[in-house]
PAPANU-598655 format. One record per residue (C-alpha): residue number from 1; residue in one letter; z, x negated, y. Coordinates in pm, 1 decimal, m for minus. Each point is the difference from the previous one (the first is absolute). Example, Ala and Ser with C-alpha at 12.3 -4.5 7.8 and 13.67 -1.06 7.14 Angstrom:
<recs>
n,res,zz,xx,yy
1,A,780.0,m1230.0,m450.0 .
2,S,m66.0,m137.0,344.0 .
</recs>
This chain:
<recs>
n,res,zz,xx,yy
1,M,11989.1,m10462.4,11918.1 .
2,K,310.0,20.0,214.1 .
3,N,m11.9,m100.2,363.1 .
4,L,193.7,m281.0,166.5 .
5,I,73.2,95.9,356.8 .
6,F,75.2,m234.3,291.1 .
7,V,108.0,108.6,347.7 .
8,L,2.3,m278.3,262.6 .
9,L,205.1,19.9,317.6 .
10,L,m18.1,m210.3,314.5 .
11,V,289.3,53.6,241.4 .
12,S,11.1,m129.6,355.7 .
13,V,326.7,m190.5,m46.9 .
14,I,130.9,m209.6,m286.1 .
15,V,237.9,200.2,m217.3 .
16,S,194.7,m87.6,m311.1 .
17,G,m120.0,102.1,m343.3 .
18,C,21.7,m84.9,m368.9 .
19,S,m279.5,m155.0,m203.0 .
20,K,m47.9,m229.3,m294.5 .
21,S,m244.5,m215.2,195.4 .
22,T,m3.3,m56.2,377.5 .
23,I,m228.9,m264.1,152.0 .
24,T,23.0,m83.1,370.7 .
25,S,m284.8,m170.0,182.3 .
26,P,107.2,m296.3,216.8 .
27,N,m339.5,m15.9,166.7 .
28,N,27.8,299.0,229.7 .
29,N,m196.8,m21.9,323.9 .
30,S,99.8,339.7,139.6 .
31,N,320.1,120.5,156.1 .
32,S,m66.1,348.5,m140.4 .
33,T,127.4,4.0,m355.6 .
34,G,113.6,246.9,m257.9 .
35,K,79.3,58.9,m362.3 .
36,V,m230.7,129.9,m272.0 .
37,S,150.1,169.2,m305.6 .
38,L,m188.7,104.6,m312.8 .
39,K,162.1,301.3,m165.9 .
40,I,m107.0,21.9,m364.0 .
41,D,31.1,306.5,m220.0 .
42,K,116.0,m179.4,m315.8 .
43,T,48.5,321.1,m198.1 .
44,N,m370.2,85.0,1.8 .
45,A,m130.4,m353.6,m52.2 .
46,P,m243.7,m59.0,m289.6 .
47,Q,192.8,m137.8,m298.4 .
48,N,m203.4,m319.4,m27.5 .
49,V,68.6,m103.6,362.8 .
50,V,292.8,m244.9,8.7 .
51,S,m25.9,m179.6,335.5 .
52,V,m145.4,80.9,340.2 .
53,F,m112.0,m277.4,237.2 .
54,A,m73.4,81.6,364.9 .
55,Y,m170.7,m251.9,229.9 .
56,L,m32.6,27.9,378.8 .
57,T,m225.5,m253.5,170.6 .
58,K,m90.4,m58.0,363.9 .
59,A,m192.0,m283.0,167.1 .
60,D,286.5,m118.8,220.1 .
61,A,286.1,56.5,m246.2 .
62,D,115.6,m126.2,m338.8 .
63,T,m84.2,206.9,m305.6 .
64,L,275.9,245.6,m86.1 .
65,I,65.3,65.2,m368.2 .
66,G,221.4,271.1,m141.5 .
67,I,80.0,50.4,m370.1 .
68,L,155.7,289.1,m189.4 .
69,N,80.0,14.4,m371.7 .
70,L,m7.4,365.0,m98.0 .
71,R,209.1,m56.8,m313.7 .
72,S,281.4,m221.3,124.0 .
73,D,40.6,52.3,375.7 .
74,S,255.9,257.3,101.0 .
75,T,m180.2,91.1,321.8 .
76,A,m350.3,133.6,52.7 .
77,D,m65.7,m186.5,324.3 .
78,I,m190.4,m307.0,116.8 .
79,S,80.0,m99.8,358.6 .
80,F,m171.9,m231.8,248.5 .
81,Q,192.9,m106.7,311.3 .
82,N,m113.1,m115.4,346.7 .
83,I,m365.5,104.0,m18.1 .
84,S,m213.8,m42.6,312.4 .
85,V,m232.1,269.5,126.0 .
86,G,m372.6,m34.5,m66.7 .
87,T,m243.2,36.4,m288.0 .
88,W,146.9,m78.7,m343.1 .
89,H,m170.3,m2.2,m336.6 .
90,L,191.9,174.8,m277.2 .
91,L,m60.3,m90.7,m365.3 .
92,V,199.1,167.8,m277.0 .
93,N,m20.9,m107.2,m366.0 .
94,A,169.3,171.4,m292.3 .
95,E,59.0,m224.1,m302.9 .
96,D,90.7,60.6,m363.6 .
97,E,266.8,m188.8,m196.6 .
98,S,m235.0,m291.8,m66.5 .
99,G,m63.1,m51.9,372.2 .
100,A,m354.2,135.4,m10.9 .
101,V,m113.0,201.5,300.2 .
102,I,m92.4,343.5,m130.9 .
103,Y,m27.5,190.3,329.5 .
104,T,m95.4,m128.5,343.3 .
105,G,m82.1,130.6,345.1 .
106,Q,m24.2,m128.5,355.6 .
107,S,m55.4,116.6,354.9 .
108,D,20.0,m117.4,361.3 .
109,V,270.4,165.1,209.5 .
110,Q,47.7,m15.9,374.8 .
111,V,366.4,m29.2,96.6 .
112,V,42.6,136.2,353.0 .
113,E,334.5,0.5,175.2 .
114,G,128.3,349.5,68.9 .
115,A,m294.1,172.2,m172.3 .
116,T,m67.5,147.6,m341.3 .
117,V,m305.4,m88.0,m210.3 .
118,S,m62.0,142.6,m348.3 .
119,V,m189.6,m164.1,m284.5 .
120,S,m95.1,131.6,m345.4 .
121,L,m29.1,m263.3,m274.6 .
122,T,m74.4,39.1,m370.3 .
123,L,73.4,m262.0,m266.2 .
124,V,m278.7,0.5,m257.5 .
125,P,4.2,m138.7,m355.2 .
126,V,m109.8,m362.7,m22.8 .
127,T,m147.8,51.1,m347.3 .
128,S,m196.9,290.0,m142.8 .
129,G,310.5,213.8,m37.8 .
130,T,28.0,342.4,155.7 .
131,G,228.1,146.0,262.3 .
132,N,118.9,m128.8,332.5 .
133,I,309.4,m56.9,210.6 .
134,D,14.6,156.7,343.7 .
135,I,172.8,m176.0,289.3 .
136,Y,82.6,185.6,317.3 .
137,V,65.1,m221.6,299.4 .
138,T,156.6,120.3,325.1 .
139,W,66.2,m246.3,281.5 .
140,G,221.7,134.4,275.9 .
141,N,345.7,108.6,101.2 .
142,T,52.9,245.6,m286.3 .
143,Y,m94.1,24.0,m365.3 .
144,S,m207.2,306.5,75.9 .
145,M,m114.1,227.8,274.0 .
146,F,255.8,252.3,m131.4 .
147,T,366.9,m45.8,m88.8 .
148,D,153.2,213.9,m272.8 .
149,Y,297.9,216.4,98.9 .
150,F,317.4,m153.6,m144.4 .
151,N,149.9,327.7,m128.7 .
152,N,m298.9,143.1,m187.6 .
153,P,m63.4,246.1,m149.8 .
154,I,59.0,256.4,271.0 .
155,F,m90.5,303.2,m217.8 .
156,N,2.0,51.0,m376.5 .
157,T,1.2,271.3,m267.6 .
158,T,366.6,83.4,63.1 .
159,N,m96.0,119.2,348.2 .
160,N,m208.0,281.9,m149.1 .
161,P,152.8,305.9,m173.1 .
162,S,m283.3,51.4,m251.0 .
163,N,91.1,m305.6,m215.7 .
164,P,m347.4,m158.0,17.7 .
165,N,m108.6,m307.3,m190.4 .
166,A,m105.0,m168.2,324.6 .
167,V,m27.9,47.7,375.6 .
168,S,m299.8,m170.7,159.4 .
169,E,m319.0,26.0,208.8 .
170,V,168.3,47.5,336.3 .
171,K,m190.1,162.5,286.9 .
172,M,180.1,m27.6,331.3 .
173,I,m32.4,73.2,369.1 .
174,Y,235.8,m56.0,292.6 .
175,D,16.8,328.5,187.3 .
176,N,223.0,81.2,300.2 .
177,G,254.0,m269.3,m88.4 .
178,I,15.7,91.2,m370.7 .
179,Y,m142.3,m182.0,m299.6 .
180,K,m165.7,265.0,m217.5 .
181,M,m78.2,m92.7,m360.7 .
182,W,m199.1,179.4,m265.2 .
183,Y,36.0,m164.7,m339.7 .
184,L,m112.7,48.2,m357.8 .
185,C,234.1,87.4,m286.7 .
186,T,m146.6,m66.7,m343.7 .
187,Y,113.3,142.6,m333.6 .
188,N,m105.8,m15.9,m364.0 .
189,S,m372.2,m0.7,m86.5 .
190,G,m88.8,m130.9,345.2 .
191,R,73.7,327.4,175.9 .
192,G,103.8,m16.4,363.0 .
193,N,80.4,192.0,316.0 .
194,I,79.5,m78.1,363.0 .
195,W,338.9,17.4,174.6 .
196,Y,112.3,m45.8,359.0 .
197,A,282.0,m198.6,163.3 .
198,E,101.3,m104.8,351.1 .
199,S,180.9,m294.4,157.3 .
200,Q,121.7,m114.1,340.5 .
201,D,m48.8,m370.6,m75.0 .
202,G,m252.9,m12.0,m284.1 .
203,I,271.0,m132.9,m234.2 .
204,N,246.6,283.7,m68.4 .
205,W,m177.0,312.6,m123.0 .
206,T,81.1,368.1,m56.9 .
207,N,m209.3,241.5,m205.9 .
208,K,m93.0,309.1,196.9 .
209,S,m54.1,239.3,m290.8 .
210,N,120.3,61.3,m355.0 .
211,A,m353.9,41.3,m130.2 .
212,P,m330.8,m181.5,36.1 .
213,V,m192.5,81.5,316.2 .
214,L,m333.7,m32.1,m180.7 .
215,D,m58.1,49.3,m372.0 .
216,V,m277.8,35.3,m257.6 .
217,D,m205.8,315.4,7.2 .
218,S,m90.8,182.9,m321.8 .
219,V,m256.4,210.8,185.0 .
220,M,m197.7,m290.2,145.3 .
221,V,m95.4,m190.6,m314.5 .
222,W,m88.5,m325.8,176.0 .
223,D,368.0,m78.3,76.6 .
224,D,181.3,181.2,m281.2 .
225,H,135.0,m314.9,m174.0 .
226,A,150.0,m205.8,282.7 .
227,I,m17.2,m57.7,371.2 .
228,G,85.4,m306.3,201.5 .
229,G,54.4,m68.7,365.3 .
230,G,m315.2,m116.1,169.2 .
231,A,51.9,m5.6,375.9 .
232,V,182.6,203.0,263.8 .
233,L,m131.5,39.7,352.5 .
234,K,158.6,199.9,282.1 .
235,D,m293.7,141.9,193.2 .
236,G,132.8,178.1,306.7 .
237,N,266.3,237.4,m132.8 .
238,V,m142.8,12.4,m353.1 .
239,Y,86.1,m230.1,m287.5 .
240,K,m293.3,m80.2,m227.7 .
241,M,64.4,m139.2,m347.2 .
242,Y,m288.8,m153.5,m189.1 .
243,F,137.7,4.4,m353.5 .
244,N,m154.8,m125.3,m321.4 .
245,G,m41.3,241.1,m288.8 .
246,V,m60.0,m74.7,m367.7 .
247,H,m127.3,241.9,m262.7 .
248,E,123.3,m198.3,m300.9 .
249,N,189.4,m324.7,m58.8 .
250,Y,m223.2,m288.3,122.8 .
251,G,m278.0,254.1,46.6 .
252,Q,m223.0,66.3,297.9 .
253,S,191.5,m0.3,328.0 .
254,S,m97.4,140.0,340.5 .
255,T,159.5,50.8,340.6 .
256,G,117.5,337.8,127.2 .
257,L,135.9,120.6,333.0 .
258,A,315.8,194.6,79.5 .
259,V,123.4,99.7,346.5 .
260,S,347.0,74.6,134.9 .
261,T,178.8,70.6,327.4 .
262,D,335.2,m148.1,m108.2 .
263,G,m86.7,m263.3,m263.1 .
264,I,179.6,199.1,m271.0 .
265,H,m198.3,319.8,m59.2 .
266,W,m361.3,m76.4,m83.6 .
267,Q,m317.3,201.3,m48.9 .
268,K,m267.8,m155.8,m221.0 .
269,Y,m372.8,20.8,47.2 .
270,A,m158.1,135.0,m317.4 .
271,N,m246.8,m281.3,m65.3 .
272,P,10.9,m378.9,36.0 .
273,V,m107.7,m134.9,338.3 .
274,L,m100.6,m330.5,m157.8 .
275,A,m127.1,49.1,m352.2 .
276,A,m38.6,m252.6,m279.4 .
277,D,m327.8,m43.3,m181.7 .
278,N,m90.6,m112.1,m349.2 .
279,A,m133.4,m343.7,92.3 .
280,N,159.0,m271.2,212.5 .
281,Q,259.5,223.8,166.0 .
282,Y,147.7,185.4,m294.4 .
283,H,358.1,m84.6,102.9 .
284,I,55.9,63.3,371.2 .
285,G,331.6,m60.5,172.0 .
286,T,38.2,57.3,373.2 .
287,Q,270.9,m214.8,153.6 .
288,S,m46.7,7.7,377.5 .
289,V,m138.8,237.2,263.3 .
290,L,4.5,m55.7,375.4 .
291,K,m166.5,146.9,305.0 .
292,V,m147.1,m236.2,260.2 .
293,N,m205.1,121.6,297.7 .
294,N,m62.4,342.6,m158.5 .
295,T,m127.0,m149.6,m326.1 .
296,Y,199.0,29.0,m321.8 .
297,Y,m0.1,m304.2,m228.3 .
298,L,95.3,45.1,m365.0 .
299,Y,57.5,m310.6,m212.3 .
300,Y,m0.8,39.1,m375.6 .
301,S,m12.9,m198.5,m321.3 .
302,A,m262.8,73.1,m260.8 .
303,S,m75.6,m124.5,m350.9 .
304,P,m264.2,87.1,m259.7 .
305,I,52.2,218.5,m302.1 .
306,D,m10.9,m293.2,m243.8 .
307,N,242.8,m233.4,181.2 .
308,Y,306.1,156.8,159.7 .
309,N,116.9,m333.5,146.8 .
310,L,m327.3,m104.5,166.1 .
311,F,99.0,140.4,339.3 .
312,T,m180.0,m45.4,330.3 .
313,I,99.6,119.3,346.7 .
314,N,m223.7,259.3,163.0 .
315,L,m35.2,207.9,316.2 .
316,A,m83.1,359.9,88.8 .
317,T,m18.0,143.0,352.3 .
318,S,30.2,346.8,148.6 .
319,T,m9.8,183.1,332.9 .
320,D,243.0,275.2,m105.3 .
321,G,219.4,m152.1,m273.1 .
322,V,m138.2,245.0,m257.2 .
323,N,m364.5,m83.4,m60.1 .
324,W,m42.6,m365.1,m94.1 .
325,T,m298.4,m231.3,m31.0 .
326,K,28.5,m307.1,m220.7 .
327,Y,m116.3,m315.9,175.8 .
328,Q,m341.4,m101.6,m130.7 .
329,G,99.3,m367.6,m4.4 .
330,N,294.5,51.4,m236.3 .
331,P,192.6,m184.1,m124.9 .
332,I,132.6,m154.1,321.7 .
333,I,238.5,m243.9,m175.3 .
334,T,m32.9,m156.9,m345.7 .
335,S,177.6,m278.4,m184.4 .
336,T,m111.8,m341.5,131.8 .
337,Q,312.3,m217.7,m32.8 .
338,P,154.6,m135.1,m322.5 .
339,W,335.2,166.6,70.1 .
340,E,m165.1,342.6,28.2 .
341,G,m105.0,7.3,m365.4 .
342,I,m268.5,245.3,m112.3 .
343,G,58.3,257.8,269.9 .
344,V,169.2,100.7,325.7 .
345,T,170.6,331.8,56.2 .
346,Y,249.0,211.8,191.1 .
347,P,m110.5,m54.3,361.1 .
348,S,248.1,95.5,273.4 .
349,V,m147.2,m12.3,350.8 .
350,I,145.4,27.8,350.0 .
351,Y,m167.8,m23.6,340.1 .
352,D,188.6,m257.2,205.4 .
353,N,m96.4,m165.6,329.6 .
354,D,m361.1,125.3,m20.2 .
355,K,m36.0,m139.8,m352.2 .
356,F,3.8,146.4,m351.2 .
357,V,251.9,m179.8,m223.3 .
358,M,2.5,50.6,m377.2 .
359,I,253.9,m89.2,m267.1 .
360,Y,m136.6,12.7,m355.2 .
361,E,97.7,m123.2,m346.2 .
362,N,m161.3,m194.5,m283.3 .
363,S,m92.2,120.2,m346.9 .
364,A,314.2,m148.9,m155.4 .
365,R,208.3,205.6,246.0 .
366,D,223.9,m295.7,89.3 .
367,K,m147.8,m129.3,327.7 .
368,E,m96.3,164.3,326.4 .
369,G,m262.2,m116.6,246.1 .
370,I,m96.0,80.9,358.1 .
371,A,m335.9,54.0,169.8 .
372,Y,m113.3,72.8,356.6 .
373,S,m287.4,197.2,150.3 .
374,S,m125.3,94.4,345.5 .
375,D,m194.6,305.2,m120.9 .
376,G,179.3,109.8,m318.1 .
377,I,m306.6,m85.5,m207.8 .
378,H,m49.8,m377.7,m0.5 .
379,W,308.9,m195.2,m101.9 .
380,T,126.7,m357.9,13.6 .
381,K,261.7,m92.2,m259.9 .
382,N,288.7,m239.3,22.8 .
383,L,m81.2,m243.4,m282.8 .
384,S,348.4,2.7,m155.8 .
385,P,235.8,285.3,m82.9 .
386,V,253.3,88.7,268.4 .
387,F,264.4,136.2,m239.2 .
388,T,54.0,m56.0,m374.0 .
389,K,245.9,94.9,m271.5 .
390,Y,120.1,m362.8,m3.6 .
391,Q,169.2,65.4,334.3 .
392,T,202.1,281.8,m154.7 .
393,N,233.0,59.2,m292.6 .
394,W,m251.4,229.4,m166.0 .
395,A,m239.4,m45.7,m290.3 .
396,Q,m237.8,250.4,158.8 .
397,I,m97.1,101.7,353.2 .
398,D,m255.5,272.3,58.2 .
399,Y,m137.7,270.0,233.4 .
400,P,50.9,m163.8,342.4 .
401,I,m4.7,203.0,319.8 .
402,L,m3.4,m160.1,346.0 .
403,I,166.1,160.5,301.6 .
404,K,94.7,m122.8,345.9 .
405,V,306.8,123.0,186.8 .
406,N,62.2,m145.3,344.5 .
407,N,m77.3,m371.6,m44.4 .
408,E,77.2,m25.2,m371.6 .
409,Y,m246.2,26.4,m287.0 .
410,R,119.4,116.3,m339.5 .
411,I,m152.8,9.8,m346.0 .
412,Y,163.7,264.2,m217.3 .
413,Y,m79.0,m62.1,m365.0 .
414,S,88.1,113.0,m350.4 .
415,C,196.2,m248.4,m207.8 .
416,G,126.9,m34.5,m354.8 .
417,T,123.9,m226.9,m272.9 .
418,G,m308.2,55.4,m213.7 .
419,N,103.5,316.4,m186.5 .
420,D,m176.0,243.8,239.0 .
421,Q,331.6,131.4,137.0 .
422,L,m117.0,m52.7,355.0 .
423,S,207.1,9.4,318.2 .
424,I,m88.8,m42.1,367.1 .
425,S,57.3,m314.2,208.7 .
426,F,m135.2,m149.1,321.1 .
427,A,m79.6,m328.0,175.7 .
428,R,m43.9,m58.6,371.6 .
429,S,m166.2,m222.8,259.1 .
430,N,m9.1,m36.5,376.7 .
431,N,m357.3,m129.0,13.4 .
432,I,m295.5,67.3,m228.1 .
433,Q,m286.3,m93.0,233.0 .
</recs>
């Protein structure tokens, strides 16, 4: 069942826009007003959905009704003008060609002037049919916490001399005024190796070698098929790369450690520092390592041997960055929201203003969420995604990494048109708290 996606926007001033149906409430008892726009992804709508009806109700205001015909309307918007702040009730019905409601969903939303509140809403089948329609609602001054860079992608396969099939899985640090990026090149049969590039602005990049800086190892069997970037940490004057090694395509994967003094020439440890097992953590992928108050925190995804996509997010800790102990309460984050699908994966964590902040992605690899923690163990999620593929020109977004430089936050992510020829793009925000 395809999904029908809505993104709602409330701006602090009334702005012009195009829509098939715009209803303005004359009974407005507040001087604080705004506009609400429903952005509908018509391309991915279920085929039997013809019309979408949106209703906003509030005790001291007239009912607002917006209508969109997915087959005849040229736009994909429904707009409501002059909406007062306060608690509104949102009801969305999706109808077939006979006018029967086949999907429905509703939620209360608190419209607060100058603030952002997120709501997750799922339309469920009215009859005994299967499937659902997910609605993602963001009320605030922007469509999302992050804004996509207008000139993406910033790095693609033509930037690498090895003619790879894709460039992806960025790992990045900002070190002495330089953006330093380690990225994965993939080739036929799922084989991959890691390259290195630098930038002054995080947008224009230059490769710093004509060969991969880390490659598969025929001697150490556990990573002889492919390796992928896991996490890079500069610890004093030493760079530590926690890379992910695979013995065979879609086989058991574990995390290894390599060290370097320049970020280019690396020395591997012989054995994995975080090993997979044959039960619930058969596929391990480390994505983020940080050091806070002399404790190392390693965040990794894991899935069982019989379901590669059933990922959870887990934690291991260490006092030396080499010997790791998996947290006994793992997993620390699982799928709990409709938009997350069957699993959550690819955690990227920073420590910012005495708080752990995590960006992660859903099982469909098209939406990214955010979570917060005071101790790095117990997390509170934002209920809705903070960045999705519907805000971009891409069919696929994947492998997010969060960094902060000065007062700007950036998500670097892999992007593509759906044919696995991935490139690298980024989105940015001035406030993610």
